[in-house]
N, C-alpha and C positions, 0 to 999 in steps of 0.2 A: 411715835405715832401721832398724827395730827388730830386735834380735837374737832369733832363734827359740830355743825351748827344746827339750829332748830329747823332750818329749811330742809335738811336731809329727811327728817320725819315726814314733812309735807310732800316731799317728792315721791313718796311711796303711797300717798293717799289719793283717791279719786277726786274729781273736781268738786263733788258735793260734800266733801269732808275737808275742805281747806279752811283756814282761819276766817277768811272773809265770809264764807257761807255760814259758818258757825255763829259769827257775830250778827250777821244779817237775819238769820233765822230767829235768834234770840230776841233781837229788837222787834221783829214782826210779831212774835208771840206775845211779848209784853204790851206792845201798842195795840194789837188785836184784842187782847183781853180787856184793856181799858176802853177801846172804842166800842166794843160790843156790849160789855157789861156795865161800865161806869160804876164799878164797885172797887174801892180801894182795898177792902179787906180780902178780895180775890186777887187783884192785880199785884198787891204787895208780895204775897207768897209765891206767885208766879215769877215775879222779878227775882226773888231770892233763889228760887230753883234754877232760873236761867243763869244767875251769877255763879252758883255752884257748878253748873254745867260748864260754863266758860272757864272757871278755875281748873276743873278737872281736865278738859281737853286743850286749853290754850296755855296752861302753866305747868300742871303736874305731868301730863303725858309727854310733852317735849323734853322736860327735865329728866324724866325716867328713861326716855329713849337715848338722850345724850349720855347719861350715866351708864347705861347698859352697853353702849357701843364703845366705851373706853377700853 
């Protein structure tokens, strides 16, 4: 059996759940937090939450999908 690639997961997802939209949304949230509030103590945790979100959806989920489809 051939090994599937990460793109197989993304082919099952709608346009708003693609890697580029996940990254763009995260960047907009962090930038928006800074531009609106100008508070590092708020933007820092927001950036940490976005980084965790990216790790979950851009690293862990494709890896789990790849392992499941073997």
